[in-house]
N, CA, C and O of each residue as an XYZ file, in Angstrom:
384
protein
N     -25.728     31.626     44.570
C     -26.333     30.573     43.753
C     -27.699     31.072     43.077
O     -28.117     30.637     42.004
N     -28.199     31.841     43.694
C     -29.560     32.283     43.265
C     -29.720     32.993     42.124
O     -30.702     32.926     41.385
N     -28.540     33.832     41.939
C     -28.617     34.892     40.683
C     -28.139     33.638     39.498
O     -28.570     33.722     38.348
N     -27.283     32.575     39.883
C     -27.029     32.014     38.892
C     -28.067     31.093     38.188
O     -27.999     30.618     37.055
N     -28.978     30.961     39.059
C     -30.299     29.975     38.712
C     -31.556     31.104     38.208
O     -32.563     30.754     37.592
N     -31.351     32.018     38.477
C     -32.165     33.130     37.688
C     -31.826     33.625     36.579
O     -32.539     34.344     35.879
N     -30.475     33.199     36.295
C     -29.861     33.658     34.907
C     -30.194     32.440     34.112
O     -30.828     32.620     33.073
N     -29.863     31.243     34.445
C     -30.343     30.127     33.716
C     -31.856     29.992     33.414
O     -32.194     29.628     32.288
N     -32.880     30.293     34.458
C     -34.169     30.504     34.063
C     -34.283     31.533     32.961
O     -34.877     31.173     31.945
N     -33.826     32.696     33.014
C     -33.949     33.562     31.892
C     -33.494     33.173     30.494
O     -34.090     33.497     29.467
N     -32.420     32.472     30.549
C     -31.522     31.812     29.378
C     -31.444     30.536     29.209
O     -30.460     29.976     28.727
N     -32.747     29.825     29.694
C     -32.678     28.439     29.646
C     -33.041     28.000     28.364
O     -32.575     26.899     28.072
N     -33.768     28.567     27.481
C     -34.189     27.874     26.201
C     -32.877     28.356     25.426
O     -32.638     27.724     24.397
N     -32.106     29.250     25.722
C     -30.892     29.744     24.811
C     -30.119     28.441     24.965
O     -30.018     27.651     24.026
N     -29.539     28.210     26.239
C     -28.797     26.938     26.684
C     -29.319     25.694     26.282
O     -28.515     24.802     26.010
N     -30.655     25.458     26.190
C     -31.299     24.077     25.757
C     -30.735     24.095     24.220
O     -29.944     23.267     23.768
N     -31.251     25.112     23.561
C     -30.731     25.218     22.109
C     -29.421     25.008     21.543
O     -29.153     24.409     20.501
N     -28.439     25.714     22.558
C     -26.978     25.577     22.426
C     -26.395     24.176     22.656
O     -25.427     23.708     22.057
N     -27.196     23.513     23.704
C     -26.715     22.080     23.745
C     -27.207     21.173     22.752
O     -26.599     20.147     22.447
N     -28.309     21.531     22.232
C     -28.966     20.486     21.162
C     -27.979     21.043     20.049
O     -27.523     20.125     19.367
N     -27.622     22.047     19.761
C     -26.834     22.408     18.605
C     -25.609     21.850     18.739
O     -25.150     21.450     17.669
N     -24.915     21.685     19.700
C     -23.700     21.098     19.961
C     -23.493     19.526     19.840
O     -22.528     18.909     19.390
N     -24.785     19.028     20.419
C     -25.053     17.676     20.232
C     -25.278     17.260     18.862
O     -24.891     16.149     18.501
N     -25.860     18.041     18.076
C     -25.971     17.750     16.465
C     -24.718     17.966     15.801
O     -24.738     17.487     14.668
N     -23.608     18.532     16.114
C     -22.495     18.810     15.638
C     -21.597     17.433     15.816
O     -20.823     16.857     15.052
N     -22.069     17.144     17.246
C     -21.041     15.847     17.471
C     -21.647     14.605     16.864
O     -20.884     13.696     16.534
N     -22.989     14.478     16.680
C     -23.683     13.150     15.973
C     -23.344     13.205     14.449
O     -23.161     12.202     13.758
N     -23.284     14.475     14.014
C     -22.859     14.647     12.470
C     -21.551     14.145     12.139
O     -21.242     13.483     11.148
N     -20.628     14.638     13.331
C     -19.044     14.394     12.847
C     -19.069     12.819     12.994
O     -18.673     12.136     12.050
N     -19.466     12.307     14.004
C     -19.462     11.080     14.314
C     -19.795      9.768     12.918
O     -19.221      8.755     12.517
N     -20.977     10.492     12.578
C     -21.471      9.692     11.221
C     -20.811     10.033     10.079
O     -20.907      9.297      9.097
N     -20.077     11.151     10.041
C     -19.161     11.165      8.830
C     -17.625     10.400      9.069
O     -17.065      9.925      8.081
N     -17.049     10.316     10.274
C     -16.152      9.625     10.944
C     -16.492      8.290     10.456
O     -15.661      7.819      9.680
N     -17.485      7.585     10.714
C     -18.031      6.162     10.644
C     -18.053      5.933      9.262
O     -17.438      4.981      8.781
N     -18.777      6.803      8.500
C     -18.775      6.657      7.045
C     -17.496      6.446      6.262
O     -17.265      5.581      5.417
N     -16.725      7.399      6.709
C     -15.213      7.212      6.195
C     -14.221      5.896      6.461
O     -13.374      5.375      5.736
N     -14.716      5.560      7.904
C     -13.801      4.506      7.998
C     -14.653      3.391      7.488
O     -13.938      2.475      7.084
N     -16.008      3.128      7.355
C     -16.542      1.861      6.664
C     -15.975      1.935      5.084
O     -15.571      0.890      4.575
N     -15.951      3.195      4.312
C     -15.425      3.233      3.004
C     -13.596      2.947      3.101
O     -12.973      2.389      2.199
N     -13.169      3.299      3.975
C     -11.518      2.660      4.187
C     -11.527      1.306      4.011
O     -10.919      0.737      3.105
N     -12.257      0.718      4.924
C     -12.217     -0.991      5.288
C     -12.774     -1.456      4.000
O     -12.178     -2.436      3.554
N     -13.846     -0.979      3.216
C     -14.012     -1.541      2.147
C     -12.721     -1.676      1.024
O     -12.316     -2.642      0.379
N     -12.296     -0.336      1.093
C     -11.350     -0.427     -0.057
C     -10.301     -1.210      0.278
O      -9.739     -1.796     -0.647
N      -9.859     -1.376      1.499
C      -8.665     -2.281      2.119
C      -8.872     -3.806      1.790
O      -8.029     -4.595      1.365
N     -10.304     -4.049      2.113
C     -10.538     -5.567      1.729
C     -10.462     -5.673      0.282
O      -9.969     -6.774      0.037
N     -10.729     -5.020     -0.832
C     -10.973     -5.112     -1.889
C      -9.612     -4.880     -2.604
O      -9.503     -5.089     -3.813
N      -8.649     -4.475     -1.895
C      -7.097     -4.540     -2.328
C      -6.761     -5.576     -1.755
O      -5.756     -5.955     -2.356
N      -7.089     -6.585     -0.592
C      -6.385     -7.540     -0.248
C      -6.874     -8.679     -1.123
O      -6.179     -9.667     -1.359
N      -8.322     -8.465     -1.680
C      -8.810     -9.573     -2.421
C      -7.948     -9.511     -3.727
O      -7.487    -10.529     -4.244
N      -7.785     -8.420     -4.160
C      -6.999     -8.310     -5.541
C      -5.709     -8.619     -5.458
O      -5.182     -9.025     -6.494
N      -4.918     -8.515     -4.282
C      -3.472     -8.859     -3.864
C      -3.541    -10.396     -3.850
O      -2.725    -11.046     -4.503
N      -4.540    -11.014     -3.087
C      -4.344    -12.449     -3.104
C      -4.797    -13.279     -4.218
O      -4.511    -14.472     -4.326
N      -5.466    -12.660     -4.989
C      -5.988    -13.486     -6.013
C      -4.769    -13.307     -7.477
O      -4.498    -14.234     -8.241
N      -4.227    -11.983     -7.563
C      -3.218    -12.104     -8.749
C      -1.828    -11.716     -8.285
O      -0.956    -12.412     -8.806
N      -1.349    -10.709     -7.369
C      -0.224    -10.705     -7.199
C       0.569    -11.518     -6.731
O       1.672    -11.745     -7.228
N      -0.010    -12.214     -5.434
C       1.047    -13.142     -4.822
C       0.989    -14.160     -5.630
O       2.119    -14.221     -6.116
N       0.238    -15.147     -6.144
C       0.559    -16.074     -7.066
C       1.593    -15.854     -7.915
O       2.576    -16.594     -7.939
N       1.405    -14.492     -8.917
C       2.611    -14.380     -9.660
C       3.936    -14.107     -8.932
O       4.981    -14.358     -9.533
N       3.973    -13.605     -7.668
C       5.143    -13.571     -6.988
C       5.796    -14.765     -6.685
O       7.015    -14.927     -6.735
N       4.868    -15.694     -6.332
C       5.203    -17.145     -6.043
C       5.777    -17.719     -7.289
O       6.695    -18.503     -7.051
N       5.459    -17.531     -8.741
C       5.900    -18.164     -9.496
C       7.332    -17.549     -9.815
O       8.306    -18.180    -10.225
N       7.257    -16.164     -9.538
C       8.635    -15.672     -9.939
C       9.934    -16.229     -8.891
O      11.101    -16.382     -9.251
N       9.393    -16.476     -7.543
C      10.218    -16.905     -6.877
C      10.697    -18.378     -7.014
O      11.812    -18.777     -6.679
N       9.590    -19.213     -7.612
C      10.116    -20.674     -7.935
C      10.710    -20.745     -9.407
O      11.110    -21.788     -9.926
N      10.713    -19.639     -9.939
C      11.345    -19.940    -11.310
C      12.663    -20.165    -11.188
O      13.389    -19.642    -10.343
N      13.091    -21.181    -12.281
C      14.775    -21.909    -12.278
C      15.368    -20.780    -13.296
O      14.972    -20.667    -14.456
N      16.258    -20.053    -12.770
C      17.335    -18.969    -13.942
C      18.305    -19.573    -14.368
O      18.926    -19.023    -15.277
N      18.777    -20.895    -13.875
C      19.900    -21.445    -14.044
C      19.752    -21.926    -15.465
O      20.809    -22.093    -16.072
N      18.664    -22.171    -16.080
C      18.484    -22.688    -17.402
C      18.851    -21.499    -18.380
O      19.546    -21.743    -19.366
N      18.432    -20.316    -18.146
C      18.563    -19.012    -18.890
C      20.002    -18.444    -18.924
O      20.510    -18.109    -19.994
N      20.749    -18.324    -17.573
C      21.818    -18.053    -17.441
C      22.933    -18.582    -18.076
O      23.337    -19.671    -17.669
N      23.393    -18.148    -18.802
C      24.652    -18.583    -19.667
C      26.159    -17.950    -19.260
O      26.379    -16.746    -19.389
N      26.756    -18.503    -18.964
C      27.880    -18.133    -18.090
C      28.959    -17.876    -19.304
O      28.974    -18.438    -20.399
N      29.931    -16.788    -18.766
C      31.024    -16.448    -19.998
C      31.619    -17.424    -19.693
O      31.477    -18.131    -18.696
N      32.637    -17.555    -20.924
C      33.677    -18.455    -21.106
C      34.834    -18.372    -20.266
O      35.427    -17.294    -20.215
N      35.194    -19.230    -19.681
C      36.483    -19.059    -18.980
C      38.023    -19.590    -19.648
O      38.081    -20.590    -20.363
N      38.892    -18.998    -19.399
C      40.066    -19.272    -19.919
C      40.112    -18.866    -21.440
O      39.497    -17.835    -21.710
N      40.718    -19.487    -22.431
C      40.892    -19.291    -23.740
C      39.727    -19.370    -24.409
O      39.269    -20.510    -24.481
N      39.064    -18.454    -24.954
C      37.793    -18.423    -25.672
C      38.085    -18.047    -27.091
O      39.123    -17.445    -27.367
N      37.291    -18.348    -27.911
C      37.074    -18.038    -29.364
C      36.503    -16.600    -29.210
O      37.060    -15.621    -29.707
N      35.285    -16.537    -28.442
C      34.821    -15.147    -28.843
C      34.414    -14.738    -27.169
O      34.290    -15.565    -26.265
N      34.240    -13.169    -27.035
C      33.859    -13.049    -25.521
C      32.497    -13.304    -25.525
O      31.823    -13.998    -26.287
N      32.118    -12.473    -24.320
C      30.454    -12.899    -24.092
C      29.361    -11.845    -25.059
O      28.133    -11.934    -25.091
N      30.141    -10.949    -25.732
C      29.663    -10.188    -26.797
C      29.644    -10.647    -28.002
O      28.865    -10.144    -28.812
N      30.388    -11.564    -28.324
C      30.681    -12.230    -29.529
C      31.751    -11.589    -30.279
O      31.840    -11.853    -31.478
N      32.550    -10.808    -29.757
C      33.623    -10.271    -30.308
C      34.884    -11.134    -30.551
O      35.003    -12.029    -29.714
N      35.816    -11.087    -31.456
C      36.620    -12.242    -31.294
C      37.894    -11.339    -31.093
O      38.774    -11.224    -31.945
N      37.891    -10.710    -29.869
C      39.016    -10.053    -29.186
C      40.034    -11.328    -28.663
O      41.241    -11.139    -28.513
N      39.493    -12.435    -28.448
C      40.181    -13.058    -27.360
C      40.750    -14.735    -28.010
O      40.995    -15.793    -27.430
N      40.795    -14.340    -29.393
C      41.335    -15.421    -30.378
C      42.386    -16.095    -29.990
O      43.224    -15.459    -29.350
N      42.621    -17.449    -30.242
C      43.861    -17.970    -29.831
C      44.013    -18.988    -30.920
O      43.115    -19.593    -31.506
N      45.277    -19.068    -31.082
C      45.539    -19.874    -32.296
C      46.210    -21.481    -31.627
O      47.242    -21.636    -30.974
N      45.359    -22.361    -32.000
C      45.674    -23.544    -31.533
C      46.751    -24.202    -31.695
O      47.057    -25.094    -30.905
N      47.540    -23.866    -32.786
C      48.903    -24.368    -33.325
C      50.051    -23.960    -32.466
O      50.994    -24.714    -32.229
N      49.931    -22.587    -31.946
C      50.676    -21.982    -31.024
C      50.659    -22.593    -29.792
O      51.784    -22.655    -29.296
N      49.821    -23.044    -29.155
C      49.517    -23.371    -28.082
C      50.282    -25.087    -27.528
O      50.034    -25.542    -26.411
């Protein structure tokens, strides 16, 4: 035990310097981590503001849109033209 204490006294300044450097590395690492987390949170908040301001209302309008007015059902039964306008399904009304 005495040998250990004498060695610590001999290298005491070196150990203190080593611990100070280690502490400085840890402090710098934590500062960088917190800075990165703050910038990520700010970017997330800006993304949420843009999402709520523009994209969600547009998506709501998209879901409320009535497509039945725009949808033209294909003709059923005997039709003069098919859905592409071709006269492949013509019928002769006199034969029917």
